[in-house]
C-alpha positions in Angstrom: -51.1 65.3 -144.6 -54.4 64.7 -145.0 -55.2 63.2 -148.6 -57.8 64.7 -150.3 -60.3 63.1 -152.9 -63.5 63.0 -154.8 -66.0 61.3 -154.7 -66.7 59.3 -158.4 -69.4 56.5 -157.2 -71.3 55.3 -154.9 -73.3 51.7 -154.8 -75.8 50.5 -152.7 -77.2 47.6 -152.2 -77.7 44.5 -149.2 -78.4 41.4 -148.4 -80.8 39.0 -146.0 -79.7 38.0 -142.7 -81.7 35.2 -141.1 -81.1 34.9 -137.3 -80.4 31.8 -134.9 -82.6 33.2 -132.6 -84.6 35.7 -131.6 -83.0 38.5 -130.1 -85.2 41.1 -128.2 -84.4 44.2 -126.9 -86.2 47.1 -125.3 -89.5 46.8 -127.5 -88.7 44.6 -130.3 -87.4 41.7 -131.3 -85.5 41.1 -134.5 -85.6 37.2 -136.2 -84.1 39.3 -139.4 -82.8 42.2 -140.7 -81.0 43.2 -143.9 -77.5 44.1 -144.4 -76.6 46.9 -145.9 -73.1 46.8 -147.8 -71.2 50.8 -149.9 -69.1 50.6 -152.6 -67.3 53.7 -153.4 -65.1 54.9 -156.3 -63.1 58.2 -155.3 -60.1 59.7 -156.7 -57.2 60.7 -155.3 -55.1 63.3 -156.4 -52.3 62.6 -157.5 -52.6 58.8 -156.8 -55.2 57.9 -158.9 -59.0 55.8 -158.5 -59.8 53.3 -155.4 -62.4 51.5 -154.5 -63.8 51.4 -151.0 -67.0 49.5 -149.0 -68.3 48.8 -145.7 -71.0 47.5 -143.9 -73.8 47.6 -141.6 -77.1 45.6 -140.2 -80.2 47.9 -140.9 -81.2 47.3 -137.4 -85.4 47.7 -137.2 -87.0 50.0 -134.4 -83.5 51.0 -132.6 -82.4 54.4 -134.5 -86.0 55.4 -134.7 -88.3 54.0 -131.8 -91.4 55.9 -132.4 -94.1 53.5 -131.4 -96.7 54.3 -134.3 -93.8 52.9 -136.3 -93.7 49.9 -137.6 -90.2 48.1 -138.1 -90.2 48.0 -141.7 -90.8 51.5 -141.8 -87.8 52.3 -139.8 -85.6 50.2 -142.2 -87.0 52.3 -144.6 -86.3 55.6 -143.2 -82.9 54.6 -142.7 -82.3 53.6 -146.8 -83.6 56.6 -147.3 -81.1 58.0 -145.3 -78.4 56.1 -147.2 -80.1 57.5 -150.9 -80.2 61.3 -149.4 -76.2 61.1 -148.2 -75.4 59.3 -151.3 -76.7 61.9 -153.6 -74.8 64.7 -151.2 -71.4 63.3 -151.7 -72.0 63.4 -154.9 -73.0 66.3 -155.6 -69.8 67.6 -154.4 -67.4 67.3 -157.0 -64.4 69.1 -156.0 -61.5 67.8 -154.2 -61.0 68.2 -150.3 -60.6 66.1 -147.3 -62.2 62.6 -146.8 -63.6 64.5 -143.1 -63.9 67.6 -145.2 -66.5 66.2 -147.1 -68.2 64.4 -144.7 -68.3 68.1 -142.6 -69.9 70.0 -145.9 -72.3 67.0 -146.2 -73.5 66.7 -142.6 -75.7 70.3 -142.2 -77.8 69.2 -145.5 -77.8 65.7 -144.7 -80.0 66.8 -141.2 -81.7 69.4 -142.9 -83.4 67.2 -145.4 -83.8 64.0 -143.1 -86.0 66.2 -140.7 -88.0 67.6 -143.8 -88.5 63.8 -144.1 -89.0 63.3 -141.1 -86.0 60.9 -140.0 -84.7 61.9 -136.7 -81.3 62.8 -136.3 -79.8 59.3 -135.0 -81.2 58.0 -138.2 -79.9 60.5 -140.4 -76.7 60.2 -139.6 -76.6 56.1 -140.6 -76.0 57.7 -144.0 -72.8 59.5 -144.0 -71.3 56.9 -141.2 -71.8 53.9 -144.0 -70.6 56.2 -147.0 -68.0 57.8 -144.6 -66.9 54.2 -143.9 -66.0 53.4 -147.5 -64.6 56.2 -148.8 -61.8 55.9 -145.6 -61.2 52.0 -147.1 -60.9 53.5 -150.6 -58.4 56.6 -149.3 -56.2 54.3 -146.8 -55.9 51.3 -150.2 -54.6 54.0 -152.2 -52.4 55.4 -150.2 -51.4 51.9 -149.3 -52.0 52.4 -145.1 -54.1 50.4 -142.4 -56.6 51.9 -140.7 -53.9 52.5 -137.5 -51.4 54.3 -139.4 -53.2 55.8 -141.5 -55.4 57.6 -138.8 -52.8 58.6 -136.7 -51.2 60.3 -139.1 -54.5 61.8 -139.9 -55.5 60.8 -143.2 -58.6 61.7 -143.3 -57.9 65.6 -142.4 -60.2 65.3 -139.3 -60.6 69.1 -137.7 -62.8 71.1 -135.4 -64.8 72.7 -137.4 -67.7 70.7 -136.5 -66.7 70.6 -132.7 -66.2 74.1 -131.5 -65.0 72.8 -127.6 -62.1 71.0 -129.4 -58.9 72.7 -131.6 -57.2 71.2 -134.7 -54.0 70.5 -132.4 -55.6 68.4 -129.5 -57.1 66.1 -132.2 -54.4 65.5 -134.0 -52.8 64.9 -130.9 -54.9 62.3 -129.7 -54.7 60.9 -133.3 -50.8 61.1 -132.9 -50.9 59.2 -129.9 -52.8 56.2 -130.7 -51.7 52.7 -130.1 -53.1 49.8 -131.8 -55.1 46.9 -128.7 -53.9 43.9 -129.7 -56.5 42.1 -128.2 -60.2 43.1 -126.9 -62.5 42.2 -125.0 -65.7 40.6 -126.5 -69.2 41.4 -124.1 -71.4 38.8 -124.0 -75.2 39.8 -124.6 -77.7 38.5 -122.6 -80.8 39.4 -124.8 -84.5 39.7 -122.9 -85.2 36.7 -124.2 -82.1 34.6 -124.2 -82.3 31.6 -121.1 -80.4 32.1 -118.2 -79.5 28.9 -116.6 -78.5 25.2 -118.0 -78.1 24.8 -121.2 -77.9 27.8 -123.4 -77.8 30.0 -120.4 -75.6 32.9 -118.7 -72.7 30.0 -117.4 -72.9 28.2 -120.4 -69.4 28.4 -122.1 -70.6 27.0 -125.0 -72.7 29.9 -125.5 -70.5 32.8 -123.4 -67.7 32.2 -125.4 -65.3 32.4 -122.4 -66.0 36.1 -121.9 -65.2 38.5 -119.0 -67.6 40.9 -119.9 -71.3 40.7 -120.2 -73.7 43.1 -121.1 -77.6 42.6 -119.5 -80.6 43.9 -121.5 -83.5 45.3 -119.1 -87.2 46.1 -120.0 -88.0 49.5 -117.5 -89.2 47.5 -114.7 -87.1 47.3 -111.5 -89.0 45.2 -109.8 -88.8 42.5 -113.3 -85.0 43.7 -113.8 -83.9 43.1 -110.7 -85.0 39.6 -110.4 -84.9 39.1 -113.5 -80.5 40.0 -112.8 -80.9 38.5 -109.5 -81.4 35.0 -111.4 -78.2 36.3 -114.0 -75.8 37.0 -110.8 -76.0 33.7 -109.2 -75.0 32.1 -113.0 -72.5 34.4 -113.0 -70.7 33.5 -109.6 -70.9 30.1 -110.9 -67.9 30.9 -112.9 -64.7 30.3 -112.6 -63.4 33.9 -113.5 -64.1 37.3 -112.6 -66.9 38.8 -114.8 -67.9 42.8 -115.4 -71.2 43.4 -116.2 -73.1 46.7 -117.6 -76.8 47.2 -118.6 -78.7 48.5 -120.9 -82.1 49.8 -120.5 -82.5 50.8 -124.6 -84.7 53.7 -123.5 -86.6 51.3 -121.7 -86.8 53.6 -118.4 -89.5 56.0 -118.2 -88.0 58.9 -116.1 -85.9 59.3 -113.2 -87.8 57.9 -110.5 -88.2 54.8 -112.3 -84.5 54.8 -112.8 -83.9 55.8 -109.0 -86.1 52.6 -108.4 -83.8 50.5 -110.2 -80.3 51.6 -108.5 -82.2 52.1 -105.1 -82.5 48.3 -105.7 -78.5 47.6 -107.5 -77.8 49.6 -103.9 -79.4 48.2 -101.1 -80.7 44.5 -102.2 -78.1 41.8 -101.2 -79.8 39.4 -103.7 -77.9 41.8 -106.3 -74.3 42.3 -105.0 -72.6 39.9 -107.8 -73.8 42.5 -110.5 -73.5 45.6 -108.5 -70.0 44.9 -107.0 -68.9 44.4 -110.6 -70.9 47.1 -112.3 -69.6 49.7 -115.2 -71.9 51.6 -116.4 -75.4 51.7 -116.9 -76.0 52.5 -121.2 -79.2 54.6 -122.0 -82.0 53.9 -119.4 -84.2 57.2 -120.3 -85.7 57.8 -123.6 -83.7 60.3 -125.6 -85.5 63.0 -125.5 -85.8 62.3 -121.4 -82.4 62.0 -121.1 -81.5 65.8 -122.8 -84.1 67.3 -120.3 -83.4 65.6 -116.8 -80.0 65.9 -115.2 -78.7 62.9 -113.9 -78.3 64.6 -109.8 -77.5 61.9 -107.2 -77.5 59.2 -109.9 -74.7 60.5 -111.3 -72.6 59.2 -108.9 -73.0 55.4 -110.7 -71.6 55.3 -114.2 -73.9 56.4 -117.0 -73.4 56.6 -120.2 -75.8 57.5 -123.7 -76.3 55.8 -126.5 -79.1 56.6 -128.8 -79.3 60.2 -127.2 -75.5 60.8 -129.3 -77.5 62.1 -132.2 -75.3 64.8 -132.9 -71.5 66.2 -132.6 -72.7 68.3 -129.3 -74.2 65.2 -127.7 -71.4 64.2 -125.6 -70.9 67.2 -123.6 -74.7 67.9 -122.8 -74.8 64.9 -122.1 -71.4 64.9 -119.4 -73.2 68.7 -118.3 -76.1 66.8 -116.7 -73.5 63.9 -115.3 -73.1 61.5 -117.3 -69.7 59.6 -118.0 -69.5 58.0 -120.7 -70.4 57.8 -124.3 -70.8 54.8 -127.4 -68.7 53.8 -129.6 -70.5 53.1 -133.1 -69.4 52.5 -136.2 -73.0 52.8 -137.7 -73.6 56.3 -135.3 -70.0 57.4 -137.6 -66.4 56.9 -137.5 -65.2 60.3 -136.8 -67.7 61.4 -133.6 -66.3 58.1 -132.6 -63.1 59.9 -132.8 -63.8 63.4 -131.5 -65.8 61.9 -128.4 -62.5 60.0 -127.0 -60.5 63.0 -127.6 -63.0 65.3 -125.6 -63.0 61.7 -123.1 -59.6 62.2 -123.1 -59.0 65.6 -122.5 -61.5 65.6 -119.8 -60.3 62.6 -117.5 -57.1 65.0 -117.4 -58.5 67.0 -114.8 -59.0 64.3 -113.1 -62.6 62.8 -113.1 -62.9 60.0 -115.9 -64.7 59.5 -119.2 -64.7 57.2 -121.2 -65.9 56.1 -124.5 -67.8 53.0 -124.2 -68.1 49.8 -127.7 -71.5 49.0 -128.1 -72.3 46.4 -131.3 -75.7 46.4 -132.9 -75.6 43.6 -134.5 -72.4 43.9 -136.5 -71.9 41.1 -138.6 -69.0 38.6 -139.5 -66.8 40.2 -142.7 -66.7 44.2 -142.9 -68.9 45.6 -140.1 -67.5 43.4 -137.5 -63.6 44.2 -138.7 -64.5 47.9 -139.4 -66.1 48.6 -136.1 -63.7 46.2 -134.4 -60.6 48.3 -135.9 -62.3 51.4 -134.8 -62.4 50.5 -130.8 -59.1 49.3 -131.1 -58.1 52.4 -132.3 -59.7 54.9 -129.9 -58.6 52.4 -127.0 -61.6 50.3 -125.8 -60.7 47.3 -124.1 -64.0 45.5 -123.9 -66.8 45.7 -126.4 -70.7 44.2 -126.7 -70.7 41.8 -129.0 -73.8 40.0 -130.1 -73.9 39.6 -133.7 -71.5 35.9 -133.7 -74.1 35.4 -130.9 -77.7 35.6 -132.6 -76.3 34.6 -136.2 -74.7 31.0 -137.0 -71.4 32.5 -138.8 -71.7 33.8 -141.6 -75.3 32.9 -142.3 -76.2 33.1 -145.6 -73.5 34.6 -146.9 -71.8 32.7 -150.0 -69.4 30.2 -149.4 -66.4 31.4 -151.1 -66.9 34.8 -149.8 -67.0 33.9 -146.2 -63.9 31.3 -147.2 -62.4 34.5 -148.7 -62.5 36.3 -145.3 -61.1 33.4 -143.5 -58.1 33.4 -145.9 -57.5 36.8 -145.4 -57.8 37.3 -141.5 -57.3 33.8 -140.1 -56.2 35.2 -136.5 -60.1 36.5 -136.2 -62.3 33.5 -138.2 -62.6 29.6 -137.8 -64.2 27.1 -139.7 -66.6 25.2 -137.3 -69.3 22.8 -138.0 -69.7 23.7 -141.6 -69.5 27.6 -141.1 -66.9 30.0 -141.0 -67.1 31.8 -137.6 -65.7 34.5 -135.5 -62.8 32.9 -133.4 -62.7 34.3 -129.9 -59.8 33.6 -128.4 -59.9 33.3 -123.8 -62.9 35.8 -124.8 -60.7 38.5 -126.9 -61.1 39.0 -129.8 -57.1 39.6 -131.9 -56.9 42.1 -134.4 -53.4 41.5 -135.6 -55.1 41.0 -139.4 -56.8 44.2 -139.4 -52.9 46.4 -140.2 -53.9 45.1 -143.7 -54.2 48.5 -146.4 -57.4 49.6 -145.9 -60.2 50.1 -143.4 -59.4 46.7 -141.5 -60.2 43.9 -144.7 -57.6 42.6 -147.2 -60.9 41.6 -149.3 -64.4 43.3 -150.4 -67.6 41.4 -150.3 -69.3 39.7 -153.7 -71.2 42.2 -155.1 -72.1 39.9 -157.9 -74.3 37.8 -154.9 -76.1 41.0 -153.5 -79.5 42.6 -154.6 -79.3 46.4 -154.5 -80.3 48.3 -152.4 -84.8 48.7 -152.0 -86.5 51.3 -153.0 -88.0 52.6 -149.6 -92.5 52.9 -150.0 -93.1 55.8 -150.4 -94.0 57.9 -147.4 -97.9 58.6 -147.0 -98.6 61.6 -144.4 -101.5 61.6 -142.4 -103.5 64.4 -144.6 -102.9 61.7 -147.6 -104.5 58.8 -145.6 -107.2 61.0 -144.4 
């Protein structure tokens, strides 16, 4: 039976993260970012109080790519989303299930963020992070792992936000879940990453023996085709079969330009190593164009949405346009990912395959990567983009004592190498055994005393005020 809870405190923190190399995707290059942390205290009906935590990178210019905004302004929008969600969750004083609390707050969250010019994808960030911390606390209070707890639907997920499903379908899906022991790493090749030679695609020191690769696109079919041909030649040098996905991060302007890329994939012999092993193409067009553009004949290839996944009805709408999949990211909401996995399983029963993929918005070592990995292992994501370990040097500037605590608690997931605690990748896979601890995939919490409180967002200046 689901447990009921009330949130008694929510504290928000952040910590700077310097990148070991630039990460260019879409129209932005990241050299550093802030990682956000949530600490909640809940009271569980009949069980007393418990503390939970979550973490996530605040990635600039991903949640909101509007060109008139600076990267810092888009990060401030995420901070505002968190602060709005904090007030809403704390305002609910009565006991409710974890999902019930989420469902009661989501409409007000979207309305408040719309009023503050925060788009839906960024608006969902605040609740997504608080929900993860609440679930962590709830599972700790119950003494259950995320896998056992969610199989019993401890959060009380129901169909109140998704009229295309019923409660029984969600309960059946959760009850059928079996943790994946291993999740393969899908290695990211960013737009500024080297392709040939040392540090390139075929360098085992860089790709961690990955069998899956995620290749970024810039929206120019000729440029992308030439770059993909070079990457294909390097992948052909590897001693094992590889599979690839392509991610345009909304850079293809419209269907005409996208058709030009697909035509090259279909007919350019130089692209055969890519085309023959291509699993899907992710979010090629801007989210607003996506929602108004049926794929038509392009639907013969597998396309998925990511940035266009900004509401509970996004996946059914994308399916009607010809899309086959949708991404799971804990920063977009754990409950929405579970709902979408339920849908994919139900729709696939009719013979046409639908799926949920695992995409990583630079999840960092520690809470962020563990919770996102556990979510994927729960819903059946067999390979997931993992780029936090590639663009950041292990635990980076995380205090050594904190990194050591995570290593001791999760020795199958981390290793000490070159003086740093780093993600441990085993023949291209991550192991999930130690994520079965009570709580949301972590035996330990970060050292709160070493963090700064979440920065206050810079006040917005309207165009009228600027004039």
